[in-house]
Structures are given as C-alpha cells and as structure tokens.
VOGU-3710 file (C-alpha; in Angstrom, 3 decimals, decimal comma):
1> mavtgvaglt> -12,165/-5,050/1,317  -10,276/-6,454/-1,636  -6,559/-6,191/-1,782  -5,038/-6,775/-5,195  -1,381/-6,862/-6,094  -1,187/-5,640/-9,665  1,489/-7,700/-11,466  3,837/-5,901/-13,743  3,442/-2,449/-12,167  6,809/-1,699/-10,660
11> attaaaedpt> 8,922/1,359/-10,175  9,669/1,618/-13,908  6,047/1,597/-14,966  4,927/3,925/-12,187  7,684/6,415/-13,082  6,681/6,362/-16,863  3,179/8,132/-16,277  1,344/10,076/-13,709  0,493/8,030/-10,609  -3,194/8,948/-10,902
21> ttcrkaldel> -3,317/7,680/-14,415  -1,585/4,473/-13,357  -4,037/3,861/-10,537  -7,049/4,695/-12,788  -5,734/2,151/-15,359  -5,431/-0,591/-12,585  -8,896/0,124/-11,340  -10,251/0,018/-14,868  -8,557/-3,397/-15,443  -10,375/-4,632/-12,164
31> eetygictws> -13,620/-3,032/-13,436  -13,777/-0,947/-10,234  -14,902/2,649/-10,044  -13,384/3,603/-6,707  -10,057/2,539/-5,138  -6,833/3,486/-3,582  -3,418/2,602/-4,927  -0,416/2,309/-2,675  3,279/2,012/-3,418  5,905/0,271/-1,351
41> eqnfrgemtv> 8,271/3,238/-1,848  8,077/6,996/-1,721  7,164/9,117/-4,886  5,025/6,265/-6,301  7,746/3,826/-6,777  8,136/0,107/-5,964  5,277/-2,437/-5,834  1,799/-0,989/-6,275  -1,167/-2,481/-4,496  -4,885/-1,749/-5,376
51> ltnfqgtdkc> -7,304/-1,615/-2,523  -11,077/-1,731/-3,484  -14,568/-2,690/-2,053  -14,358/-0,430/0,972  -17,047/2,146/0,104  -19,138/2,910/3,210  -17,141/0,786/5,634  -14,838/1,799/8,468  -13,027/-1,528/8,696  -9,313/-1,658/9,305
61> gnlsptaksa> -7,237/-3,383/6,626  -3,502/-4,269/6,993  -1,071/-3,405/4,123  1,508/-5,854/2,805  3,846/-4,537/1,704  3,704/-1,430/3,711  2,824/1,761/1,906  4,954/4,845/1,621  2,904/6,716/-1,010  -0,722/6,609/-2,135
71> vnlsdeehlf> -3,357/7,927/-4,622  -7,129/7,970/-3,372  -9,485/7,592/-6,252  -12,642/7,575/-4,104  -14,978/9,991/-2,607  -13,999/9,125/0,986  -11,042/10,300/3,115  -8,730/7,499/4,140  -6,515/7,143/7,221  -3,287/5,500/7,341
81> yrftkcqekn> -1,416/4,229/10,377  2,062/2,908/11,187  1,866/-0,814/12,056  -1,118/-3,015/11,764  -4,543/-2,723/13,541  -5,304/0,933/12,868  -4,525/2,190/16,418  -5,148/5,864/16,994  -1,792/6,264/18,721  -0,160/5,080/15,476
91> fltsiepwes> -1,953/7,513/13,105  0,323/8,553/10,260  -1,597/10,592/7,665  -4,871/10,957/5,935  -5,507/11,383/2,246  -8,555/13,321/1,026  -10,868/12,114/-1,833  -9,329/12,393/-5,187  -5,828/13,374/-3,778  -2,394/11,778/-3,821
101> qatfgpsaaa> 0,504/11,753/-1,364  4,013/11,069/-2,714  5,492/10,497/0,816  4,157/9,837/4,264  7,401/11,247/5,931  11,066/10,782/5,699  11,154/7,147/6,667  7,457/6,514/7,497  5,431/3,589/6,136  1,849/2,624/6,729
111> gswr> 1,080/-0,780/7,925  -2,763/-0,418/8,098  -5,499/1,804/6,722  -9,217/2,540/6,936
//
C-alpha cells in the first residue's frame, strides 16, 4: 500500500472544489486509477493524504496524520479504525465504493484502515 502526502493541498485548496474532484486530480497526478483520499480535519479540510495500491488486499495500514474525513474512489469498501493496528474493537466507520464521508463523528479520528 502506498501512502502519499500530496504537497500543496491544504484546507484552502480542498475547500475550493468538490472533495471528489480534488481526490481524482491527486490520483491522476500519481497516474493511479483507484485510491482513497483522507483529510486530517472534518469536512475535507486540513492535510490530504492519498492511499493507493491496495486493490485486492486486506492489509492494515496506519494513518499519519489521522483521518477525520475521506473519499473512496475505488470499487472496494474500506474500514477505518480508531488507533493503529485495525483492531475490531476500535472499528470507527466504513466507506462504500465511490462514496465520501465528511466526518467520522464529533471528535473521532481514524488511526488505521483496511
């Protein structure tokens, strides 16, 4: 799984256009078809991170910075967990294929995903 911090995409950039469009542009720059974009703040604000190269795997990946919102531009459901290590007891939320989630909860942040 590749984790790529996309430089220059901050709260100002993300707020300027639809988060799905922002994510698609980042994936296109990386020449990737599928990916997940996470933001360090709710409502697609803060630092954006692009997650790629996960198709067909069930590996756990840690998130740094933690994620508070996300766009799933893949054909797979993805699960997010509080803390690291993807432990079932720390399940936070799931995002269906081609969907987005502006917040994971009032003060919730994901520390890992699969």
